[in-house]
C-alpha positions as semicolon CSV with decimal commas, in nm:
position;residue;x (nm);y (nm);z (nm)
1;M;-9,768;15,017;8,650
2;R;-9,847;14,657;8,737
3;A;-10,196;14,757;8,853
4;C;-10,259;14,936;8,521
5;L;-10,162;14,625;8,327
6;M;-10,393;14,411;8,538
7;L;-10,683;14,653;8,482
8;L;-10,614;14,660;8,110
9;L;-10,604;14,279;8,097
10;L;-10,932;14,253;8,288
11;A;-11,095;14,506;8,054
12;V;-10,986;14,311;7,747
13;L;-11,111;13,986;7,898
14;K;-11,443;14,148;7,989
15;L;-11,489;14,267;7,631
16;H;-11,416;13,924;7,485
17;M;-11,607;13,723;7,746
18;P;-11,920;13,675;7,531
19;L;-11,701;13,529;7,257
20;L;-11,555;13,272;7,495
21;H;-11,888;13,110;7,581
22;A;-11,975;12,828;7,348
23;G;-12,331;12,805;7,235
24;E;-12,523;12,497;7,137
25;A;-12,441;12,370;6,791
26;R;-12,709;12,419;6,531
27;P;-12,826;12,105;6,355
28;L;-12,715;12,083;5,995
29;A;-13,037;11,927;5,876
30;A;-13,374;12,094;5,891
31;D;-13,525;11,819;6,106
32;E;-13,383;11,691;6,433
33;P;-13,467;11,319;6,383
34;T;-13,249;11,312;6,072
35;E;-12,959;11,458;6,268
36;K;-13,005;11,208;6,551
37;R;-13,000;10,918;6,303
38;L;-12,698;11,069;6,128
39;I;-12,507;11,090;6,456
40;A;-12,606;10,736;6,556
41;I;-12,498;10,590;6,222
42;S;-12,181;10,794;6,183
43;S;-12,065;10,709;6,536
44;E;-12,059;10,341;6,430
45;L;-11,840;10,419;6,128
46;R;-11,466;10,484;6,117
47;C;-11,322;10,793;5,950
48;L;-11,120;10,663;5,657
49;V;-10,869;10,947;5,688
50;C;-10,820;10,953;6,067
51;Q;-10,878;10,576;6,113
52;N;-10,898;10,593;6,492
53;E;-11,175;10,849;6,508
54;S;-11,543;10,802;6,441
55;L;-11,705;10,957;6,138
56;A;-11,920;11,165;6,373
57;G;-11,622;11,321;6,549
58;S;-11,389;11,369;6,255
59;H;-11,327;11,706;6,093
60;A;-11,165;11,564;5,780
61;E;-11,308;11,673;5,444
62;L;-11,388;11,314;5,349
63;A;-11,578;11,270;5,676
64;N;-11,788;11,577;5,593
65;D;-11,863;11,430;5,249
66;L;-11,959;11,094;5,398
67;R;-12,187;11,256;5,656
68;R;-12,351;11,453;5,376
69;E;-12,399;11,126;5,183
70;I;-12,550;10,957;5,490
71;R;-12,783;11,253;5,541
72;T;-12,899;11,223;5,178
73;L;-12,961;10,849;5,221
74;I;-13,162;10,915;5,537
75;Q;-13,372;11,175;5,359
76;D;-13,427;10,927;5,074
77;G;-13,594;10,694;5,325
78;R;-13,322;10,429;5,358
79;S;-13,305;10,227;5,680
80;D;-13,000;10,223;5,907
81;A;-12,911;9,871;5,789
82;E;-12,932;9,977;5,423
83;I;-12,706;10,275;5,490
84;M;-12,453;10,055;5,670
85;E;-12,462;9,805;5,384
86;F;-12,408;10,088;5,135
87;M;-12,104;10,213;5,326
88;V;-11,959;9,862;5,367
89;S;-12,011;9,780;5,000
90;R;-11,833;10,099;4,906
91;Y;-11,546;10,102;5,160
92;G;-11,527;9,747;5,296
93;D;-11,565;9,612;5,650
94;F;-11,283;9,839;5,768
95;V;-11,525;10,134;5,773
96;R;-11,716;9,975;6,064
97;Y;-11,585;9,999;6,418
98;R;-11,732;9,657;6,492
99;P;-11,701;9,454;6,172
100;P;-11,906;9,134;6,150
101;L;-11,744;8,804;6,241
102;K;-11,670;8,627;5,914
103;G;-11,379;8,459;5,739
104;T;-11,215;8,779;5,620
105;T;-11,230;8,945;5,963
106;L;-11,119;8,651;6,182
107;L;-10,767;8,786;6,213
108;L;-10,906;9,126;6,304
109;W;-11,115;8,977;6,583
110;F;-10,876;8,713;6,719
111;G;-10,537;8,843;6,604
112;P;-10,458;9,048;6,916
113;G;-10,538;8,756;7,146
114;L;-10,332;8,514;6,938
115;L;-10,043;8,758;6,930
116;F;-10,060;8,791;7,311
117;V;-10,061;8,412;7,362
118;A;-9,771;8,369;7,117
119;G;-9,570;8,639;7,291
120;L;-9,637;8,492;7,634
121;T;-9,538;8,144;7,513
122;A;-9,216;8,277;7,360
123;L;-9,133;8,458;7,685
124;L;-9,190;8,146;7,896
125;L;-8,978;7,931;7,662
126;Y;-8,699;8,189;7,671
127;L;-8,706;8,206;8,051
128;R;-8,696;7,824;8,085
129;R;-8,407;7,797;7,840
130;R;-8,221;8,074;8,021
131;D;-8,269;7,902;8,360
132;R;-8,125;7,578;8,221
133;T;-7,815;7,749;8,086
134;I;-7,760;7,954;8,401
135;S;-7,780;7,664;8,647
136;D;-7,432;7,543;8,741
137;P;-7,344;7,175;8,702
138;P;-7,236;6,997;9,022
139;L;-6,867;7,003;9,112
140;S;-6,649;6,702;9,041
141;A;-6,469;6,532;9,330
142;D;-6,140;6,704;9,236
143;E;-6,307;7,047;9,222
144;Q;-6,482;6,981;9,553
145;G;-6,151;6,896;9,717
146;R;-5,980;7,210;9,586
147;A;-6,271;7,426;9,702
148;E;-6,252;7,282;10,054
149;A;-5,876;7,333;10,060
150;L;-5,915;7,696;9,960
151;L;-6,178;7,753;10,228
152;Q;-5,960;7,594;10,498
153;E;-5,662;7,802;10,385
154;Q;-5,869;8,120;10,403
155;N;-6,003;8,029;10,748
156;S;-5,652;7,959;10,877
157;R;-5,531;8,303;10,760
158;Q;-5,813;8,481;10,937
159;G;-5,745;8,306;11,261
160;P;-5,990;8,209;11,531
161;A;-6,293;8,428;11,565
Protein backbone atom coordinates (compact mmCIF):
# COMPACT_ATOMS: atom_id res chain seq x y z
CA MET A 1 0.00 0.00 0.00
CA ARG A 2 2.78 2.40 0.92
CA ALA A 3 4.59 1.64 -2.34
CA CYS A 4 1.42 2.39 -4.33
CA LEU A 5 1.07 5.76 -2.62
CA MET A 6 4.69 6.61 -3.38
CA LEU A 7 4.24 5.66 -7.05
CA LEU A 8 1.07 7.73 -7.26
CA LEU A 9 2.82 10.71 -5.66
CA LEU A 10 5.75 10.42 -8.08
CA ALA A 11 3.37 10.22 -11.04
CA VAL A 12 1.53 13.36 -9.94
CA LEU A 13 4.81 15.20 -9.43
CA LYS A 14 6.06 14.07 -12.85
CA LEU A 15 2.91 15.41 -14.50
CA HIS A 16 3.18 18.79 -12.79
CA MET A 17 6.97 19.15 -13.12
CA PRO A 18 6.83 21.45 -16.18
CA LEU A 19 4.56 23.79 -14.22
CA LEU A 20 7.07 24.03 -11.38
CA HIS A 21 9.89 25.43 -13.52
CA ALA A 22 9.85 29.19 -13.66
CA GLY A 23 10.55 30.77 -16.99
CA GLU A 24 12.10 34.12 -17.67
CA ALA A 25 9.74 37.02 -17.16
CA ARG A 26 8.60 38.77 -20.31
CA PRO A 27 9.29 42.48 -20.46
CA LEU A 28 6.18 44.60 -20.15
CA ALA A 29 7.35 47.18 -22.65
CA ALA A 30 8.01 46.48 -26.29
CA ASP A 31 11.64 47.60 -26.07
CA GLU A 32 14.20 46.33 -23.60
CA PRO A 33 16.00 49.66 -22.96
CA THR A 34 12.76 51.16 -21.66
CA GLU A 35 12.36 48.25 -19.24
CA LYS A 36 15.96 48.57 -18.04
CA ARG A 37 15.47 52.29 -17.36
CA LEU A 38 12.15 51.57 -15.65
CA ILE A 39 13.79 49.05 -13.33
CA ALA A 40 16.72 51.37 -12.58
CA ILE A 41 14.44 54.30 -11.75
CA SER A 42 11.84 52.32 -9.83
CA SER A 43 14.49 50.60 -7.70
CA GLU A 44 15.48 54.07 -6.39
CA LEU A 45 11.89 54.86 -5.40
CA ARG A 46 9.95 53.67 -2.35
CA CYS A 47 6.56 52.00 -2.67
CA LEU A 48 4.13 54.37 -0.97
CA VAL A 49 1.94 51.49 0.19
CA CYS A 50 4.62 49.05 1.41
CA GLN A 51 7.08 51.80 2.51
CA ASN A 52 9.98 49.41 3.07
CA GLU A 53 9.96 47.90 -0.39
CA SER A 54 11.18 49.41 -3.62
CA LEU A 55 8.75 50.38 -6.33
CA ALA A 56 10.39 47.79 -8.59
CA GLY A 57 9.76 44.92 -6.18
CA SER A 58 6.32 45.86 -4.92
CA HIS A 59 3.15 44.12 -6.07
CA ALA A 60 0.79 46.78 -4.72
CA GLU A 61 -1.74 48.26 -7.15
CA LEU A 62 -0.37 51.77 -6.62
CA ALA A 63 3.13 50.50 -7.44
CA ASN A 64 1.83 49.07 -10.72
CA ASP A 65 0.23 52.43 -11.54
CA LEU A 66 3.42 54.31 -10.73
CA ARG A 67 5.53 51.96 -12.86
CA ARG A 68 3.07 52.47 -15.70
CA GLU A 69 3.40 56.25 -15.23
CA ILE A 70 7.22 56.00 -15.25
CA ARG A 71 7.08 53.88 -18.40
CA THR A 72 4.93 56.55 -20.08
CA LEU A 73 7.36 59.29 -19.05
CA ILE A 74 10.28 57.27 -20.43
CA GLN A 75 8.48 56.77 -23.72
CA ASP A 76 7.74 60.52 -23.83
CA GLY A 77 11.50 61.13 -23.84
CA ARG A 78 11.96 62.43 -20.29
CA SER A 79 15.36 62.00 -18.64
CA ASP A 80 15.88 60.04 -15.42
CA ALA A 81 16.36 63.29 -13.47
CA GLU A 82 13.12 64.73 -14.87
CA ILE A 83 11.23 61.57 -13.90
CA MET A 84 12.67 61.66 -10.38
CA GLU A 85 11.75 65.34 -10.07
CA PHE A 86 8.22 64.56 -11.26
CA MET A 87 7.83 61.82 -8.64
CA VAL A 88 9.30 63.98 -5.86
CA SER A 89 7.10 66.95 -6.77
CA ARG A 90 4.07 64.70 -6.67
CA TYR A 91 4.83 62.56 -3.57
CA GLY A 92 7.56 64.43 -1.69
CA ASP A 93 11.10 63.41 -0.73
CA PHE A 94 9.73 60.37 1.12
CA VAL A 95 9.30 58.56 -2.21
CA ARG A 96 13.09 58.41 -2.65
CA TYR A 97 15.15 55.82 -0.83
CA ARG A 98 18.01 58.31 -0.61
CA PRO A 99 16.44 61.74 -0.20
CA PRO A 100 18.69 64.76 -0.79
CA LEU A 101 20.37 66.41 2.17
CA LYS A 102 18.44 69.61 2.84
CA GLY A 103 16.74 71.37 5.73
CA THR A 104 13.58 69.30 5.66
CA THR A 105 15.44 65.98 5.60
CA LEU A 106 18.13 66.69 8.23
CA LEU A 107 16.26 64.75 10.89
CA LEU A 108 15.85 61.86 8.48
CA TRP A 109 19.58 61.75 7.81
CA PHE A 110 20.95 62.47 11.29
CA GLY A 111 18.04 61.48 13.55
CA PRO A 112 19.10 57.85 14.09
CA GLY A 113 22.64 58.88 15.04
CA LEU A 114 21.41 61.59 17.40
CA LEU A 115 18.96 59.17 18.98
CA PHE A 116 21.79 56.65 19.51
CA VAL A 117 24.06 59.26 21.13
CA ALA A 118 21.22 60.49 23.36
CA GLY A 119 20.39 56.95 24.45
CA LEU A 120 24.03 56.14 25.17
CA THR A 121 24.41 59.35 27.19
CA ALA A 122 21.28 58.60 29.19
CA LEU A 123 22.53 55.08 29.90
CA LEU A 124 25.93 56.32 31.10
CA LEU A 125 24.34 58.96 33.34
CA TYR A 126 21.99 56.36 34.82
CA LEU A 127 24.86 53.95 35.50
CA ARG A 128 26.97 56.65 37.19
CA ARG A 129 24.05 57.77 39.35
CA ARG A 130 23.31 54.16 40.29
CA ASP A 131 26.95 53.53 41.27
CA ARG A 132 26.91 56.58 43.55
CA THR A 133 23.76 55.46 45.35
CA ILE A 134 24.94 51.86 45.68
CA SER A 135 28.35 52.64 47.20
CA ASP A 136 28.25 52.31 50.98
CA PRO A 137 29.41 55.20 53.15
CA PRO A 138 32.32 54.41 55.52
CA LEU A 139 31.47 53.08 58.97
CA SER A 140 31.53 55.39 61.97
CA ALA A 141 33.86 54.59 64.87
CA ASP A 142 30.95 53.17 66.91
CA GLU A 143 29.82 50.94 64.01
CA GLN A 144 33.39 49.80 63.43
CA GLY A 145 33.73 48.80 67.07
CA ARG A 146 30.47 46.83 67.05
CA ALA A 147 31.48 45.04 63.84
CA GLU A 148 34.81 43.99 65.34
CA ALA A 149 33.08 42.80 68.50
CA LEU A 150 30.67 40.69 66.48
CA LEU A 151 33.51 39.16 64.48
CA GLN A 152 35.48 38.31 67.64
CA GLU A 153 32.37 36.80 69.22
CA GLN A 154 31.77 34.65 66.14
CA ASN A 155 35.41 33.53 66.04
CA SER A 156 35.33 32.58 69.73
CA ARG A 157 32.23 30.40 69.18
CA GLN A 158 33.85 28.53 66.33
CA GLY A 159 36.93 27.78 68.33
CA PRO A 160 40.48 27.39 67.11
CA ALA A 161 40.89 26.10 63.60
